[in-house]
C-alpha positions in Angstrom: -41.7 -23.4 -17.2 -40.5 -20.3 -18.1 -40.7 -17.2 -15.6 -41.7 -13.8 -17.2 -40.5 -11.0 -15.5 -40.9 -7.0 -16.4 -38.8 -4.7 -14.7 -37.5 -1.1 -14.8 -33.6 -1.9 -14.9 -31.7 -5.0 -16.0 -27.8 -5.4 -15.4 -26.1 -8.1 -17.1 -23.0 -8.4 -15.0 -22.3 -8.5 -11.0 -18.6 -6.9 -11.6 -17.8 -3.3 -10.4 -20.1 -1.7 -12.4 -23.1 -4.0 -12.5 -23.0 -3.9 -8.6 -22.9 -0.2 -8.2 -25.8 0.3 -10.6 -27.9 -2.1 -9.0 -27.3 -1.1 -5.5 -27.8 2.4 -6.2 -31.1 1.5 -8.3 -32.6 -0.4 -5.5 -31.8 2.7 -3.2 -34.2 4.7 -5.1 -36.7 1.7 -5.0 -36.3 1.4 -8.7 -37.4 -2.6 -9.6 -33.9 -3.9 -10.6 -32.6 -7.3 -12.2 -29.2 -8.4 -12.0 -28.1 -11.5 -13.9 -24.5 -12.8 -13.4 -23.8 -16.2 -14.5 -19.9 -16.4 -12.3 -19.0 -15.6 -9.6 -20.4 -12.4 -7.7 -18.0 -9.2 -7.5 -16.5 -10.1 -10.9 -13.2 -10.3 -12.0 -11.7 -7.8 -9.5 -12.6 -9.5 -6.6 -11.9 -13.2 -7.8 -8.9 -12.7 -10.0 -7.9 -9.5 -10.3 -7.1 -6.5 -7.8 -7.8 -7.8 -4.5 -6.0 -11.3 -5.0 -2.9 -9.4 -6.6 -2.8 -7.1 -4.0 -3.1 -9.9 -1.4 -0.2 -11.3 -3.1 2.0 -7.7 -3.7 1.5 -7.4 0.2 3.2 -10.8 1.1 5.8 -10.4 -1.1 6.4 -6.8 0.2 6.9 -8.2 3.9 9.8 -10.3 2.3 11.4 -7.0 0.6 11.0 -5.6 4.0 12.9 -8.1 5.8 15.4 -8.0 3.1 15.9 -3.9 3.6 16.2 -4.7 7.5 20.1 -4.9 8.2 20.4 -1.3 6.4 18.4 -0.1 9.4 20.5 -1.9 11.9 17.8 -4.9 12.3 18.9 -8.2 11.5 15.6 -10.7 10.9 17.3 -13.3 9.1 16.1 -14.7 5.4 12.5 -15.3 4.6 10.9 -18.4 5.2 7.8 -18.2 2.7 5.3 -20.8 3.2 3.3 -20.4 -0.2 0.3 -22.6 0.9 -0.2 -20.2 3.7 0.2 -17.1 1.1 -2.5 -18.8 -0.9 -4.6 -19.1 2.5 -4.2 -15.5 3.2 -5.2 -14.4 -0.4 -8.5 -16.4 -0.1 -9.2 -15.4 3.3 -9.0 -11.5 2.2 -11.4 -12.4 -0.8 -13.7 -14.2 1.8 -14.0 -11.0 3.9 -14.5 -8.5 1.3 -17.1 -11.1 -0.5 -20.2 -10.7 1.5 -20.2 -6.7 0.0 -21.0 -8.3 -3.1 -22.9 -11.5 -2.4 -25.7 -12.5 -3.8 -27.5 -12.6 -0.5 -26.8 -8.8 0.2 -28.1 -7.6 -2.8 -31.5 -9.5 -2.5 -31.5 -8.1 0.9 -31.3 -4.8 -1.2 -34.5 -6.0 -2.9 -32.6 -6.3 -6.3 -33.7 -9.7 -8.0 -30.6 -11.7 -8.6 -30.8 -14.3 -11.2 -27.7 -16.4 -11.7 -27.7 -17.4 -15.5 -26.4 -16.6 -18.3 -28.0 -13.7 -20.1 -28.7 -13.6 -24.2 -31.1 -11.3 -26.0 -34.2 -12.4 -28.1 -34.7 -9.1 -29.1 -34.2 -5.4 -29.2 -36.1 -5.5 -25.4 -36.3 -9.1 -24.0 -33.5 -11.3 -22.6 -33.6 -15.0 -21.6 -31.6 -16.4 -18.4 -31.9 -19.7 -18.0 -35.7 -20.4 -17.5 -36.5 -16.8 -17.1 -37.8 -14.4 -19.7 -36.9 -10.1 -19.0 -38.4 -7.4 -20.3 -37.0 -4.4 -19.2 -37.4 -0.6 -20.0 -33.7 -0.3 -19.9 -30.5 -2.6 -20.0 -27.1 -2.1 -18.7 -24.2 -4.9 -20.4 -21.1 -4.6 -17.6 -20.0 -8.2 -18.6 -16.3 -6.8 -18.0 -13.5 -8.8 -20.0 -11.3 -12.0 -20.1 -7.3 -12.7 -20.3 -6.7 -12.2 -23.7 -4.5 -15.2 -25.1 -2.0 -14.6 -28.1 -1.8 -17.0 -30.7 1.4 -18.6 -29.9 2.5 -22.3 -31.4 2.2 -24.6 -29.0 0.6 -22.7 -26.2 -2.4 -24.4 -26.3 -1.3 -27.7 -25.3 0.1 -26.5 -22.2 -1.7 -25.7 -18.9 -0.6 -21.8 -18.9 -1.6 -19.6 -16.0 -3.9 -16.4 -16.4 -5.2 -14.4 -13.5 -8.2 -16.4 -13.6 -5.8 -19.5 -12.3 -2.6 -17.7 -11.2 -3.9 -17.4 -7.7 -5.3 -20.8 -7.1 -1.6 -21.9 -7.0 -0.3 -23.5 -4.0 3.0 -24.3 -4.5 5.6 -21.4 -5.5 6.6 -22.0 -9.2 10.3 -22.9 -9.5 10.9 -20.4 -12.7 8.0 -18.4 -13.9 8.0 -16.9 -17.3 5.8 -14.1 -17.7 4.2 -12.8 -21.0 3.4 -9.6 -21.0 4.9 -6.4 -19.7 2.2 -4.4 -18.9 0.8 -3.6 -15.3 -0.1 -7.2 -14.5 3.0 -9.1 -15.7 4.9 -6.5 -14.3 3.2 -6.8 -10.8 3.5 -10.6 -10.7 6.8 -10.8 -11.9 8.4 -8.7 -8.9 6.0 -10.3 -6.5 6.7 -14.0 -7.3 10.7 -13.3 -7.5 10.1 -11.4 -4.3 8.7 -14.9 -2.5 11.5 -16.9 -3.9 10.4 -17.6 -7.7 13.3 -17.5 -10.8 11.1 -15.0 -13.1 11.9 -14.5 -17.0 9.8 -11.9 -18.1 9.0 -11.7 -22.0 7.7 -8.7 -23.6 7.3 -7.5 -27.7 7.6 -4.2 -27.0 8.7 -2.1 -23.9 7.7 -3.0 -20.4 4.7 -0.9 -19.2 4.3 1.2 -22.8 1.4 3.0 -21.8 3.3 5.1 -19.5 6.0 7.3 -19.7 9.3 5.8 -20.7 11.5 8.0 -18.1 9.3 6.9 -15.4 8.4 3.6 -16.4 12.4 3.2 -16.7 12.8 3.0 -12.8 10.6 0.4 -12.3 12.1 -1.5 -15.2 15.6 -0.8 -13.4 14.1 -2.2 -9.8 12.8 -5.4 -11.0 16.1 -6.3 -12.8 18.0 -5.4 -9.7 15.8 -7.7 -7.6 16.6 -10.3 -9.9 13.5 -10.3 -13.0 15.0 -11.3 -16.0 13.3 -9.0 -18.8 13.5 -9.6 -22.5 12.2 -6.7 -24.7 11.8 -6.1 -28.5 11.2 -10.0 -28.4 9.4 -11.8 -30.8 7.7 -15.4 -29.3 8.0 -18.2 -31.6 6.9 -20.9 -30.0 6.6 -22.8 -26.6 6.7 -26.3 -26.2 7.1 -28.9 -23.0 10.8 -29.2 -21.6 11.2 -33.1 -19.8 8.3 -33.9 -17.5 7.1 -30.7 -15.7 9.2 -28.0 -17.6 8.5 -25.3 -20.5 10.7 -23.8 -23.2 9.8 -20.5 -25.0 11.6 -19.9 -28.2 11.9 -16.3 -28.5 13.6 -14.1 -31.5 15.5 -11.2 -30.0 15.9 -7.5 -31.8 19.2 -8.5 -33.2 17.8 -11.3 -35.2 19.3 -14.0 -32.9 17.1 -16.8 -31.3 17.1 -18.1 -27.7 15.4 -20.5 -25.6 13.7 -19.4 -22.0 13.4 -22.0 -19.8 11.3 -22.5 -17.1 8.3 -24.4 -14.9 5.4 -22.5 -15.4 3.8 -19.4 -17.7 1.7 -16.9 -17.1 -0.1 -15.3 -19.6 -0.4 -11.4 -19.2 -1.2 -10.1 -22.3 -4.4 -7.7 -22.0 -7.9 -8.3 -21.8 -11.0 -8.8 -24.4 -14.4 -7.8 -23.9 -17.0 -10.5 -22.7 -19.5 -9.7 -25.9 -19.8 -13.7 -26.8 -22.7 -15.7 -26.5 -24.8 -12.2 -25.5 -26.6 -12.7 -29.2 -26.1 -8.8 -29.4 -27.4 -8.8 -32.9 -30.8 -9.7 -31.7 -30.9 -6.7 -29.7 -29.6 -4.4 -32.6 -26.3 -3.9 -30.6 -23.1 -2.8 -32.3 -19.9 -4.4 -31.4 -16.7 -5.9 -32.7 -13.5 -7.5 -31.1 -12.7 -4.2 -29.4 -15.8 -4.1 -27.3 -19.4 -2.8 -27.7 -19.9 0.4 -29.2 -21.2 3.2 -26.8 -21.7 6.8 -27.8 -20.5 9.4 -25.8 -23.0 9.0 -22.8 -22.6 5.4 -22.8 -25.5 4.4 -24.8 -25.6 1.7 -27.7 -27.5 2.1 -31.3 -30.3 0.2 -29.2 -31.7 3.2 -27.0 -33.1 0.8 -24.5 -29.2 -0.8 -24.1 -26.5 0.9 -22.6 -22.8 -0.8 -21.9 -20.1 0.2 -19.3 -16.8 -1.3 -18.0 -14.5 -3.1 -19.7 -17.0 -4.4 -22.2 -16.8 -1.3 -24.2 -13.1 -1.6 -24.9 -12.4 1.4 -22.6 -9.7 1.6 -20.0 -9.4 -1.7 -18.3 -9.7 -0.5 -15.0 -12.1 -1.3 -11.9 -12.4 2.3 -10.7 -13.3 3.4 -14.2 -15.9 1.0 -14.5 -17.5 2.1 -11.1 -17.1 5.5 -12.5 -19.1 5.2 -15.6 -21.6 3.0 -13.7 -22.2 6.2 -11.5 -22.6 8.6 -14.1 -25.0 6.3 -15.9 -27.5 6.4 -13.1 -28.2 10.1 -13.8 -29.9 9.3 -17.4 -31.4 6.2 -15.9 -32.9 7.7 -12.8 -33.0 11.3 -13.2 -33.2 11.6 -17.4 -29.9 13.8 -16.7 -27.2 13.5 -19.6 -23.6 12.4 -18.3 -20.4 12.1 -20.2 -16.8 10.2 -18.7 -14.2 12.6 -18.7 -11.9 10.4 -19.5 -9.0 13.3 -19.1 -9.2 12.9 -15.5 -8.7 9.3 -15.2 -6.0 8.0 -12.8 -4.3 4.5 -12.6 -1.2 3.1 -10.7 0.7 0.1 -11.1 1.7 -1.8 -8.0 5.0 -2.7 -8.0 7.5 -1.6 -5.9 7.9 1.5 -6.2 4.5 2.3 -7.4 3.7 3.9 -11.1 1.1 6.5 -10.4 -0.6 8.3 -13.3 -3.5 11.4 -13.4 -5.1 13.5 -16.3 -3.0 14.1 -19.9 -0.2 12.5 -20.5 2.8 14.6 -21.7 2.4 13.4 -25.0 -1.5 14.4 -25.2 -0.8 17.4 -23.1 1.6 18.6 -25.7 -0.9 17.6 -28.7 -3.6 19.6 -27.0 -2.1 22.8 -25.6 1.3 23.1 -27.6 3.8 24.5 -25.4 3.9 23.2 -21.7 5.9 23.4 -18.5 7.3 19.9 -17.1 8.2 20.6 -13.4 10.2 17.4 -11.8 11.6 16.7 -8.4 13.2 13.9 -7.0 12.3 11.8 -4.2 16.0 11.4 -3.4 15.8 15.5 -2.3 12.8 14.3 0.2 13.8 14.0 3.7 11.1 11.2 4.9 12.4 9.0 1.9 15.9 9.8 3.3 14.9 8.5 6.6 13.2 5.3 5.3 15.9 4.6 2.3 13.4 4.7 -0.3 14.9 7.3 -2.6 14.0 5.7 -5.7 11.7 7.9 -8.3 10.2 11.6 -8.8 7.3 13.6 -9.3 6.4 15.3 -12.8 3.8 17.9 -13.3 2.4 18.9 -16.6 1.1 22.2 -16.7 0.1 25.0 -19.2 2.1 28.3 -19.3 -0.5 29.7 -17.3 0.2 26.7 -14.6 -3.1 24.9 -14.5 -2.1 21.2 -14.0 -2.6 19.0 -17.1 -1.2 15.8 -16.2 0.8 14.0 -12.9 3.2 11.3 -12.8 4.7 10.1 -9.5 7.2 7.0 -9.4 7.7 6.5 -5.7 6.8 4.0 -3.1 3.4 4.5 -2.2 2.9 6.7 -5.5 -0.8 5.3 -5.4 -1.6 6.9 -2.3 0.5 10.1 -3.3 -1.7 10.6 -6.5 -4.8 11.2 -4.7 -4.7 15.3 -4.0 -3.5 15.4 -7.6 -6.9 13.6 -9.3 -8.7 16.1 -6.9 -6.7 19.1 -8.2 -7.3 18.1 -11.9 -11.0 17.7 -11.6 -11.1 21.1 -9.9 -9.1 22.5 -12.7 -6.4 23.7 -9.8 -3.2 25.5 -10.8 -0.1 24.7 -9.2 0.0 27.8 -6.9 -2.9 25.9 -5.2 -0.6 22.9 -5.0 2.3 24.8 -3.7 -0.1 26.9 -1.3 -0.5 23.5 0.8 -0.2 23.1 4.3 1.6 19.7 4.2 2.9 17.9 7.7 6.9 17.1 7.9 8.1 15.0 6.9 6.2 13.6 4.6 7.0 12.2 0.7 4.3 14.2 -0.5 6.4 17.3 -0.4 7.8 16.3 -3.2 5.1 17.8 -4.9 4.8 20.8 -3.3 8.6 21.4 -4.2 7.9 20.6 -8.2 5.0 23.1 -7.6 7.2 25.5 -6.2 9.5 25.4 -9.2 7.1 27.0 -11.9 7.8 30.2 -10.1 11.5 30.6 -10.7 13.3 31.7 -13.6 14.3 28.9 -16.2 17.9 29.2 -16.2 19.6 27.4 -13.3 16.3 26.5 -11.6 17.3 23.7 -9.9 20.1 26.2 -8.2 17.6 28.6 -7.9 15.4 26.4 -6.4 17.5 24.6 -3.5 18.4 28.2 -2.4 14.7 29.1 -2.5 14.0 26.1 0.0 16.8 26.6 2.2 16.1 30.3 3.2 12.2 29.7 3.0 11.1 26.4 2.9 
């Protein structure tokens, strides 16, 4: 028998955005229903951010052992028990899972329904045997791995981020298709853990980041033994023997080559989860790129909003949570709110990490014309030298008047170093504010202060002038 529910807010999807909305709405005693047919916590907890960073952490310990002799410490070669690595990953997920669990949200007063949702009309959905009418709906169904149309791929047991972390045996030779953040992170991590790794990318790796900084990451992966094929077309894939796979590629010079491995990881982007929602019945416009929303996250149906990956925007957990936080304003208080995409920070968790906040250099030049670009190398930093981690640089992009527009950092722990710049950009601070920070010595964060200081020196012979200035006053 079908149950009828009338509620104020109905959230479809229990990932970062959906959970943020449901928890906040319940805190204000707003009747809320949360519908999820998969795992609570969504992609980030179960298949993305959490397990991948747990794997990267394990791989980093291997790297530390290899770096140790330079410090006079000899710990021997790493002995990787990949089954234990898998256990570590699962234990991290299990430790975080209670925060996203059905039990927690039920305790907060949210009605949680673990069924697939689809619209019946503009103001009603059906989820299993439950029919739900709501004043407002929020679609937060996220995204799934985008699998390219490659001849022979559908006949293989290829991996995606949704299956990669189920492995209990280390791949002998992992072929990674895709040179974006996920592909590069996993390529380096598995190489450090002991796999042979070949990475195939049809363009250049980390194409959404500035080539100057991305090249630091590329060089590190190559130095660690990852074979990278860029500007490469994948012609077809096939089984090789009993356990192997072979990928036939065409290189930029027109020559063809076969890349042999044991397993394939597909890391070629994401597709929004819009199927099976029956959005046509709700009067919600969508296409392959996702649900179409206005600047205030509303669909053509004024009762329905959409946030996060499902809108085809930036596929970041923190962005989905940010949009959800903004959406609380119109949902609860009838106050307008528009996401400020110019402030978006992101990090690629390779080693060195590649972090960005604000406008890219290209965006800054397009909007502001003449801009100032300030750089300082990590190699000039005392803490970096003490730790023998001198790879990388910081780059600040400013207006001619010195207001920060964008920041890029490539360095170990760049993801932590970017935090004050995300704040500075949101507050429209200038380089003089960053130069005026009092930082503890020695820290790698001083690199940014030195870059900011260079804004006030004459352009000719700037590097030499800055070096003299810092020797005298730094």
